[in-house]
LUMVEXTI-201342 format. One line per field, with one value per atom (N, C-alpha, C): x, y, z. Coordinates in steps of 0.001 Angstrom, whole numbers. Layout:
residues N
x	c(X;...) .
y	c(Y;...) .
z	c(Z;...) .
This chain:
residues 259
x	c(12731;11988;10537;9631;8203;7751;6644;6155;4654;4264;2860;2618;1726;1515;58;-114;-1440;-1493;-2476;-2554;-3913;-3877;-5053;-6270;-6084;-7121;-8159;-9420;-10566;-11429;-11776;-12530;-13662;-14849;-16015;-16457;-17058;-17752;-19166;-20168;-21573;-21814;-21214;-21437;-20591;-19779;-18921;-17488;-16914;-15557;-14544;-13678;-12655;-11281;-10891;-9635;-9942;-9125;-9443;-8292;-7684;-6618;-5261;-5142;-3872;-3016;-1784;-817;425;842;1955;2550;3871;4558;5485;5327;6149;6837;8142;8909;9324;9580;10184;11555;12005;13231;13055;11789;11498;10481;10644;9638;9138;7824;7171;6334;6308;5449;4462;3193;2178;1724;1757;1343;309;-497;-1497;-2445;-3159;-4128;-5215;-5938;-7064;-8069;-8632;-9729;-9337;-8088;-7668;-7524;-7863;-7900;-6833;-6043;-4951;-5474;-6394;-6931;-7814;-8449;-9236;-8342;-7153;-6207;-5852;-5558;-5208;-6355;-7576;-8743;-9061;-8885;-9155;-8162;-6899;-5891;-6242;-6739;-7040;-8435;-9283;-10575;-11717;-11686;-12811;-14065;-15168;-16365;-17022;-16742;-17325;-16751;-15571;-14855;-14976;-15626;-15867;-14838;-14052;-13105;-13872;-13960;-14741;-13890;-12584;-11676;-10245;-9362;-7966;-7633;-6403;-5958;-4980;-4939;-3939;-3415;-2101;-1528;-324;-78;1171;1844;2996;3719;2802;1944;1061;-245;-397;-1644;-2667;-3896;-4962;-5460;-5095;-5513;-7010;-7576;-8999;-9916;-9381;-10163;-10078;-9263;-9054;-9987;-10414;-11092;-10058;-10546;-9632;-8611;-9052;-8106;-7095;-7513;-6594;-5540;-5936;-4971;-3914;-4357;-3405;-2445;-2983;-2139;-1172;-1581;-710;425;326;1434;1122;-169;-546;-896;-568;-837;-1247;-2304;-2756;-2722;-1950;-1994;-2980;-4115;-5204;-4978;-5576;-5481;-6170;-7293;-8052;-8297;-7337;-7485;-8697;-9366;-10580;-10241;-11139;-11031;-11833;-11259;-11943;-11939;-13087;-13228;-13233;-12539;-12559;-11451;-10697;-9584;-8293;-7404;-6163;-5247;-4374;-3393;-2586;-2132;-1306;-2097;-3334;-4148;-4397;-4672;-4903;-3657;-2504;-1270;-910;-1092;-755;-1676;-2950;-3879;-3470;-3043;-2611;-1364;-411;814;489;-347;-678;-1525;-2317;-3159;-2310;-1094;-211;716;590;1420;581;1229;521;-48;-1165;-1761;-767;-602;369;1724;1878;3151;2944;1987;1707;2910;3083;4197;3988;5054;4933;4692;4057;3729;5000;6012;7230;7953;8022;8672;7919;6583;5765;6003;6006;6197;7567;8610;9962;10003;9395;9424;8589;7435;6572;7272;7880;8590;9715;10442;11555;11089;10001;9484;8895;8205;7629;8727;9796;10918;11543;11685;12259;11424;10089;9179;8858;9555;9406;7951;7338;5952;5900;4970;4796;4398;4877;4585;3095;2321;895;106;734;46;-338;429;166;-1142;-1498;-2680;-3903;-3734;-4886;-5702;-6997;-7832;-7380;-7490;-6931;-7403;-6477;-6692;-7664;-8247;-9234;-8546;-8919;-8326;-6923;-6446;-5103;-5111;-4036;-3869;-3577;-3610;-3308;-1918;-947;414;543;-174;-141;-746;-1815;-2434;-1469;-762;162;1354;1873;2954;2455;1212;647;505;191;131;1507;2558;3909;4327;3863;4104;3492;2263;1623;2431;2896;3701;4953;5627;6881;6655;5518;5214;4731;3939;3330;4269;5198;6218;5606;4761;4154;5164;4797;5624;5470;4218;3935;3053;3497;2716;2200;935;340;64;727;645;-118;-1361;-2238;-2095;-1303;-1068;-651;355;846;1425;1764;2339;1294;29;-1035;-1162;-1075;-1294;-140;1011;2145;2992;3446;4440;5805;6813;8106;8731;8563;9154;8485;7150;6421;6739;6871;7203;8554;9517;10843;10764;9968;9849;9150;8049;7322;8234;8973;9888;10983;11461;12488;11981;10716;10135;10027;9605;9471;10844;11819;13169;13765;13395;13879;13376;12216;11629;12252;12936;13477;14371;14259;15107;14515;15173;14847;13412;12867;11548;10404;10650;9627;9546;8317;8046;6979;6960;6069;5526;4250;3592;3111;3704;3347;2501;1344;489;677;1074;1351;1107;895;768;2063;2966;4028;5425;6332;7744;8360;7797;8451;8614;7650;7798;8967;9108;10137;11526;11571;12866;13466;12607;13050;13025;12177;12096;12278;13466;13711;13130;12166;11563;12454;12293;12977;12238;10915;10081;8990;8680;7597;6640;5327;4303;3300;2849;1811;520;-553;-1851;-2790;-3454;-4459;-5547;-6770;-7909;-7974;-7569;-7691;-6642;-5550;-4476;-3126;-2121;-753;-285;-7;306;1796;2565;4003;4715;5872;6681;8128;8841;10252;10878;11983;12668;12342;13122;12861;12826;13529;13551;12165;11299;9950;9154;9292;8616;9149;10462;11060;10529;10331;9801;8357;7585;6199;6163;7086;7136;7412;8290;8686;7751;7113;6331;4848;4438;3043;2714;1419;980;718;803;462;1338;2623;3514;3153;2645;2222;987;39;-1186;-874;26;382;1115;2041;2831;1966;957;121;-1206;-1454;-2706;-3919;-3777;-4882;-5700;-7010;-7925;-8073;-7858;-7994;-9348;-10401;-11746;-12001;-11257;-11499;-10641;-9573;-8735;-9451;-9511;-10143;-11618;-12158;-13572;-13775;-12658;-12797;-13118;-12878;-13147;-12163) .
y	c(-15817;-14736;-15145;-14230;-14455;-13575;-13975;-13257;-13007;-11753;-11362;-11131;-11923;-11862;-11534;-10489;-10056;-10235;-10986;-11278;-10865;-9980;-9595;-9347;-8513;-8296;-7297;-7720;-6868;-6715;-5473;-5199;-4231;-4519;-3649;-3098;-1901;-1331;-993;-1579;-1322;-1506;-2545;-2872;-2086;-1151;-344;-858;-1194;-1727;-615;-833;147;-325;-1519;-2104;-2978;-2820;-3447;-4303;-5022;-5928;-5524;-5430;-5056;-6302;-6234;-7313;-6732;-7336;-6794;-7897;-7984;-8953;-8204;-8463;-7830;-8929;-8846;-9780;-9101;-9905;-9325;-8774;-7809;-7062;-6091;-5778;-4797;-3784;-2533;-1508;-997;-1078;-619;611;1572;2747;2774;3042;3231;4674;5308;6700;6796;7848;8042;9156;9717;10773;10279;11213;10846;10010;9018;8262;7231;6757;5794;4371;4152;2790;2434;3404;3091;2527;3233;2767;1534;1426;221;-1011;-895;-2012;-2416;-1443;-1737;-2443;-1931;-2504;-3899;-4115;-5438;-6474;-6088;-7018;-7459;-6519;-6846;-7423;-7409;-8083;-7237;-5920;-5059;-5542;-5790;-6372;-5492;-4199;-3296;-3539;-4128;-4282;-5729;-5932;-7278;-7606;-8642;-9121;-10002;-9557;-10296;-11287;-11028;-11988;-11638;-12582;-12408;-13120;-12953;-13678;-12848;-13162;-12615;-13790;-13977;-15082;-14617;-15296;-15162;-16522;-16591;-17857;-18967;-18623;-19600;-19838;-19321;-19491;-18459;-18891;-18038;-17073;-15813;-14796;-14542;-14633;-14325;-15314;-16480;-17462;-17236;-16266;-16017;-14928;-15057;-13974;-12887;-11715;-10599;-10958;-11599;-11945;-12983;-13861;-14861;-14203;-13153;-12427;-11768;-11218;-10620;-11677;-12842;-13911;-14435;-14356;-14802;-13826;-12627;-11689;-10394;-10079;-8822;-7778;-6537;-5421;-4220;-3529;-2321;-1142;-119;1161;2032;2304;2983;4481;5066;6502;7250;6688;7311;6261;6053;5032;5303;4231;4343;4585;5279;5459;4362;3781;2719;3085;3521;3908;2669;2752;1664;644;728;-197;618;363;1129;685;1583;1286;37;-48;-1183;-2492;-2484;-3709;-4158;-3199;-3519;-4161;-3567;-4083;-5461;-5663;-6975;-8058;-7717;-8686;-9012;-7977;-8193;-9054;-8801;-9603;-11059;-11288;-12661;-13384;-12645;-13268;-13911;-13428;-13975;-15063;-15368;-16404;-17643;-18768;-20010;-19981;-20700;-20784;-21408;-20761;-21223;-20551;-19773;-19074;-17564;-17114;-15689;-14939;-13705;-12893;-12539;-12611;-12274;-10775;-10406;-8997;-8148;-8632;-7847;-7678;-8737;-8646;-7688;-7763;-6865;-5407;-5135;-3755;-3225;-4060;-3627;-3291;-4147;-3925;-2710;-2563;-1414;-109;-76;1126;1483;471;699;1285;706;1179;2577;2861;4189;5243;4892;5826;6077;5019;5142;6078;6008;6830;8169;8457;9738;9989;8944;9018;9208;10009;10207;8903;8696;7450;7226;8311;8138;7635;7609;7076;5610;4894;3472;3247;4168;3973;4740;5519;6224;5262;5552;4717;4842;3751;3641;4759;5631;6745;7818;7645;8611;9918;10997;12288;12461;11487;11587;12623;13381;14252;13393;14020;13272;12664;13433;12923;11787;11891;10819;9533;9662;8471;7772;8559;7955;7315;7962;7340;6049;6072;4893;3733;4044;2993;2363;3181;2647;1875;2325;1554;162;86;-1216;-2060;-1440;-2142;-2739;-1944;-2401;-3472;-3426;-4431;-5740;-5648;-6846;-7566;-6825;-7407;-8274;-7695;-8479;-8779;-9716;-9966;-8830;-8358;-7333;-6242;-5000;-3858;-3080;-2687;-1803;-491;565;1859;2816;3108;3927;5396;6138;7565;7847;7107;7257;8653;9346;10690;11790;11442;12445;13267;14579;15472;15591;15018;15072;16310;16937;17985;17315;18100;17534;16716;17147;16396;15040;15017;13749;12836;13422;12624;11932;12643;12060;10887;11033;9969;8751;8978;7872;7149;7911;7317;6508;7015;6303;4928;4878;3604;2611;3088;2205;1712;2607;2199;1193;1311;359;-1053;-1162;-2467;-3129;-2362;-2915;-4109;-5141;-6309;-7545;-8660;-9918;-10380;-10070;-10602;-9639;-8524;-7476;-6899;-6827;-6156;-5097;-4075;-2948;-2386;-2036;-1326;7;1103;2441;3134;3628;4408;5875;6673;8076;8948;10229;11215;11980;11908;12894;12285;12942;12577;12752;13666;14006;12777;11856;10634;9812;9787;8962;9585;10832;11429;10791;10244;9639;8111;7548;6096;5809;5430;5210;3867;3874;2622;1874;569;-231;-163;-26;9;1062;1772;2756;2385;2419;2063;3204;3479;4483;3756;4101;3497;4550;4187;5038;4144;4625;3887;2456;2276;969;-43;413;-491;157;-683;-171;37;1290;1620;1825;2009;2217;1875;1240;899;1281;1566;1936;2017;2748;2935;4278;4727;6012;7200;7084;8189;8464;7444;7625;8575;8420;9317;10733;10866;12196;12891;12137;12719;13164;12377;12769;14059;14188;15383;16627;16493;17655;17926;16866;17037;16701;16161;15767;14528;14290;13073;13285;14505;14764;13974;13847;13125;11639;11087;9679;9512;10424;10356;10485;11423;11629;10419;9889;8739;7517;7336;6137;6381;7628;7935;7836;8258;8173;9459;9302;10443;11078;12383;13113;12907;12805;12740;11457;10409;9119;8930;9717;9606;10249;9520;10063;9738;8942;8578;7220;6549;5195;5134;6229;6327;5530) .
z	c(-1751;-2419;-2627;-2299;-2538;-3705;-4337;-5516;-5413;-5612;-5746;-7231;-7814;-9263;-9581;-10362;-10807;-12318;-12797;-14235;-14795;-15778;-16562;-15669;-14637;-13631;-14127;-14087;-14431;-13186;-12854;-11626;-11934;-11369;-11522;-10180;-10221;-9076;-9543;-8883;-9240;-10731;-11293;-12699;-13679;-13191;-14077;-13998;-15144;-15160;-14915;-13907;-13547;-14012;-13601;-14089;-15292;-16329;-17614;-18127;-17193;-17593;-17056;-15719;-15083;-14870;-15321;-15118;-14456;-13345;-12571;-11704;-11676;-10822;-9870;-8577;-7542;-6751;-6650;-5835;-4538;-3512;-2321;-2699;-1931;-2218;-3387;-3721;-4767;-4253;-4677;-4423;-5773;-5965;-7181;-6845;-7742;-7599;-8762;-8442;-9480;-9435;-10608;-10730;-11849;-11805;-12840;-12448;-13429;-13124;-12174;-11571;-10711;-11495;-10793;-11373;-12407;-12368;-13380;-12846;-11565;-11048;-10035;-9566;-8635;-7317;-6680;-5398;-5573;-6735;-7032;-7013;-7576;-7570;-6146;-5300;-3906;-3193;-3374;-2689;-3195;-4491;-5064;-4546;-4411;-3894;-2478;-1652;-258;-59;-1104;-1008;-500;-745;-366;-1105;-377;-1006;-2066;-2049;-3038;-4430;-4490;-5758;-6236;-7353;-7883;-8958;-8706;-9708;-10692;-11930;-12938;-13733;-13819;-14454;-14079;-14360;-13998;-12701;-12237;-11047;-10229;-8922;-8000;-7186;-7184;-6426;-5617;-4492;-3737;-3766;-4398;-4536;-5037;-5990;-6611;-5890;-4672;-3927;-4392;-4591;-5130;-4060;-4188;-3230;-3313;-4496;-4681;-3971;-3610;-2859;-1351;-937;490;1005;2267;2956;3281;3689;3949;5016;6116;7176;6707;5800;5263;4376;3675;2841;3724;4858;5787;6343;6700;7231;6171;4908;3814;3547;4148;4030;3332;3123;2483;3541;3234;4152;3321;3746;3060;4017;3669;4376;3622;4252;3563;3461;2438;2243;3383;3852;4945;6031;6950;7987;8881;9270;10083;11555;12233;13683;14370;15423;16163;17641;18130;19534;20423;21546;22522;22349;21265;21027;20986;21921;21938;20801;20472;19427;19767;21026;21447;21381;21846;21815;20379;19506;18099;17483;17763;17184;17730;19032;19602;19042;18868;18267;16841;16102;14725;14640;15518;15538;15859;16869;17271;16231;15489;14450;13358;13198;12161;12708;13999;14616;14886;15036;15325;16739;16942;18273;19236;20391;21369;21229;20153;19913;19948;20750;20832;21407;20953;21422;22895;23673;25098;25242;26336;26552;26617;27326;27475;26133;25352;24049;23139;23193;22387;22778;24079;24554;24136;24280;23884;22391;21586;20140;19755;20390;20108;20486;21672;22109;21144;20689;19782;18447;17914;16621;16738;17841;18029;18169;18874;18988;17614;16825;15485;14610;14776;13979;14640;15739;16438;16852;17426;17878;19382;19868;21302;21979;23194;23919;24119;24298;24585;23372;22198;21019;21214;22026;22244;22986;23884;24720;24219;23174;22591;21737;21591;20740;19289;18555;17216;16294;15949;15008;15500;16688;17169;17568;16914;17189;16649;15875;15306;14180;14071;12913;11684;10511;9290;9335;9818;9918;10921;12057;13055;12505;11730;11132;10185;9375;8410;9118;10161;10939;11576;12024;12670;11686;10432;9411;9223;9246;9093;10341;11514;12741;12615;12128;11916;10941;9870;8875;9515;10341;10936;12000;12675;13697;13085;12022;11429;10463;9869;8977;7871;7031;5944;4841;3965;2782;1778;1638;640;1241;1089;1557;362;433;-558;153;-264;403;-499;-110;-951;-549;-1318;-1088;356;797;2167;2398;1299;1417;1417;1237;1128;2409;2277;3406;4381;4069;4995;4757;5862;5703;5506;5229;4843;5960;7220;8330;8495;8416;8535;7356;6172;4988;5160;5736;5958;6930;7981;8981;8391;7682;7049;6057;5271;4293;4984;6118;6884;7317;7743;8162;7018;5853;4691;4240;4206;3816;4796;6078;7087;6792;6135;5834;4606;3791;2547;2841;1978;2181;1537;1782;1101;1347;2527;2853;2656;1957;1885;480;-31;-1295;-1075;-1923;-1683;-2986;-2961;-4053;-3501;-3954;-3496;-4557;-4138;-5021;-4658;-5620;-5313;-6532;-6272;-7342;-7565;-6578;-6553;-6518;-7199;-7200;-5813;-4994;-3726;-2834;-2831;-2052;-2577;-3904;-4529;-4417;-3951;-3624;-2385;-1515;-268;-313;-1159;-1320;-2806;-3195;-4631;-5051;-5975;-6405;-7395;-7426;-8448;-9778;-9683;-10888;-10717;-11795;-11815;-12936;-12626;-13610;-13723;-14921;-15156;-15511;-14801;-15069;-15653;-16741;-17373;-17944;-17893;-18447;-17915;-16654;-16023;-16416;-17074;-17462;-17172;-16937;-16875;-18304;-18651;-20046;-20285;-19194;-19365;-18068;-18175;-16999;-17259;-16195;-16312;-14938;-14850;-13589;-12975;-11989;-11323;-12280;-13392;-14362;-14948;-14966;-15487;-14593;-13282;-12340;-12463;-12652;-12804;-14052;-15122;-16350;-16161;-15424;-15135;-14330;-13394;-12562;-13409;-14374;-15174;-16346;-16893;-18118;-17972;-16826;-16668;-17486;-17689;-18376;-19862;-20339;-21741;-22698;-22375;-23290;-23363;-22233;-22237;-23120;-22949;-23752;-25237;-25553;-26963;-27522;-26744;-27199;-27448;-26600;-26684;-27388;-27794;-28491;-27598;-26338;-25379;-25433;-25529;-25607;-24234;-24161;-22893;-22243;-23022;-22476;-21721;-22048;-21378;-20142;-20003;-18811;-17622;-16505;-15307;-15183;-16124;-16029;-15360;-14985;-14479;-12985;-12250;-10806;-9965) .
């Protein structure tokens, strides 16, 4: 079992504090969901974990099995087993999907132990069939001209090919119709197991209808203010966030100002 541990994390953007002391422990074989109103720090947490230069960690720590993630460059974090499925994946002209994926797979392997072309093709074909992706997706330029649903399926394809220890999925359900949501959820559920942990950032219960989380956390004002099981997400779906604000004495005017 591996452990991703975040302790008292404070993060600023352009001098403005967004995260104000986030503490969270994720083990492999666990799926965690983070929910919260817009602008409360959910995507900031994802970006800070992966080392986006715009986000400055002013205090706190992030470790994988005791190793200091904050001392790692972005590529080192990926090699250590972190993966981020972005809310808005970038388009890269001139680089095919297959070439990008093979480079990513080999980057996580030791020199001299690169995956053979035939093994890579067999595995890629199998995963694409599982995710109900057209064969030509492999030879198209990365995300170029992809629909929103194709981009999200492609993020899950990357997840399944790279096999990270920990995946951070930033609103992977955003903009998906019900059929695409089912396929994306199928891919994430296929990854569940002893060697995989996941942090899903979402606004909606509908994703959690297909991927049942072990833990649900509510973030407000840059902090995790409440944690529980799947029933917590169901309550949010039926009652919204007002009951959380009332229970914790949170001022409406300050929620959503953190960006």
